[in-house]
C-alpha positions as CSV (number, residue, x, y, z in Angstrom):
1,M,0.0,0.0,0.0
2,R,1.3,3.4,-0.9
3,R,1.6,5.9,1.9
4,P,-0.1,9.2,1.1
5,S,2.0,12.3,0.9
6,T,1.9,15.0,3.6
7,A,-0.1,17.2,1.2
8,E,-2.7,14.4,0.7
9,V,-3.0,13.8,4.4
10,A,-3.3,17.5,5.1
11,S,-6.0,17.7,2.4
12,W,-7.9,14.8,3.9
13,L,-7.7,16.3,7.5
14,S,-9.0,19.6,6.2
15,E,-11.9,17.8,4.6
16,R,-12.5,15.6,7.6
17,F,-12.6,18.4,10.1
18,A,-14.9,21.2,9.0
19,V,-14.0,22.8,12.3
20,L,-10.7,21.9,13.8
21,P,-10.3,21.2,17.5
22,D,-9.3,24.2,19.7
23,E,-7.5,22.4,22.6
24,Y,-3.9,21.4,21.8
25,E,-3.7,17.9,23.4
26,S,-7.3,16.8,22.9
27,G,-7.3,18.2,19.4
28,R,-4.1,16.3,18.5
29,Q,-5.6,13.1,20.0
30,E,-8.8,13.6,17.9
31,M,-6.8,14.1,14.7
32,A,-4.5,11.2,15.5
33,A,-7.5,8.9,16.1
34,A,-9.1,10.0,12.8
35,L,-5.8,9.4,11.0
36,A,-5.3,6.0,12.6
37,S,-8.7,4.9,11.3
38,H,-8.2,6.4,7.9
39,L,-4.7,5.1,7.3
40,S,-5.3,1.8,9.1
41,C,-2.3,2.4,11.4
42,S,-1.6,2.6,15.1
43,A,-2.2,5.7,17.2
44,E,1.6,6.0,17.6
45,Q,2.1,5.9,13.8
46,A,-0.7,8.5,13.4
47,D,1.0,10.7,15.9
48,E,4.2,10.4,13.9
49,V,2.3,11.5,10.8
50,L,1.0,14.6,12.7
51,D,4.7,15.4,13.7
52,E,5.6,15.1,10.0
53,L,2.8,17.4,9.0
54,E,4.0,20.0,11.6
55,R,7.6,19.8,10.5
56,S,6.6,20.1,6.8
57,G,4.5,23.2,7.5
58,H,1.1,21.6,6.8
59,L,-0.1,21.7,10.4
60,R,0.3,24.3,13.1
61,Y,-1.2,25.0,16.5
62,A,-1.8,28.8,16.8
63,A,-1.7,29.4,20.6
64,E,-3.8,32.0,22.4
65,G,-3.4,35.5,20.8
66,R,-1.8,34.0,17.7
67,S,-5.0,32.5,16.2
68,V,-7.1,34.4,13.8
69,G,-9.2,36.9,15.7
70,G,-7.1,36.4,18.9
71,G,-8.6,34.5,21.8
72,G,-7.9,30.9,22.5
73,G,-5.6,28.7,20.5
74,R,-6.6,26.5,17.6
75,W,-5.3,24.0,15.1
76,M,-4.7,25.2,11.6
77,I,-4.2,23.0,8.5
78,Y,-2.4,24.2,5.3
79,T,-2.9,22.1,2.2
80,S,0.2,24.0,0.9
81,P,3.0,24.9,3.3
82,A,3.5,28.1,1.3
83,D,0.2,29.3,2.9
84,N,1.6,28.8,6.4
85,P,2.9,32.2,7.6
86,D,6.6,31.7,8.4
87,D,7.0,34.4,11.1
88,E,9.8,34.0,13.6
89,M,8.1,36.4,15.9
90,L,5.0,34.1,16.0
91,D,7.1,31.0,16.7
92,A,9.0,32.8,19.4
93,A,5.8,33.6,21.2
94,V,5.3,30.0,22.2
95,P,8.3,28.0,23.4
96,D,8.7,24.5,22.0
97,E,9.0,21.5,24.3
98,P,12.5,20.0,24.2
99,G,12.7,17.4,21.4
100,K,9.2,18.2,20.1
101,N,8.6,19.0,16.4
102,G,12.2,18.2,15.6
103,R,13.4,21.5,17.1
104,A,16.1,21.9,19.7
105,P,14.9,23.5,23.0
106,T,15.1,27.3,23.1
107,Q,17.1,29.1,25.8
């Protein structure tokens, strides 16, 4: 079986979730469960796919104040990474967890 590309997975997620989850952890778990079912894989493998989507720029969690219209955070899917705003100031607003998303911890 051919593994779908990150663009295909991002497109499927955007179609599957008319409204993306707001909460970081519960939203990630909900997307991973949907992917595990869709891709017929384990929850751990689905979580790795989500990591890959984040690294490639297809998936982002916009934390409070960074999301469209301000307010609470929310998940955002980009079918093309070029649509994902690459703003270092936005990324600096929310520290990464050490070893998460393939990034080194910030100091």
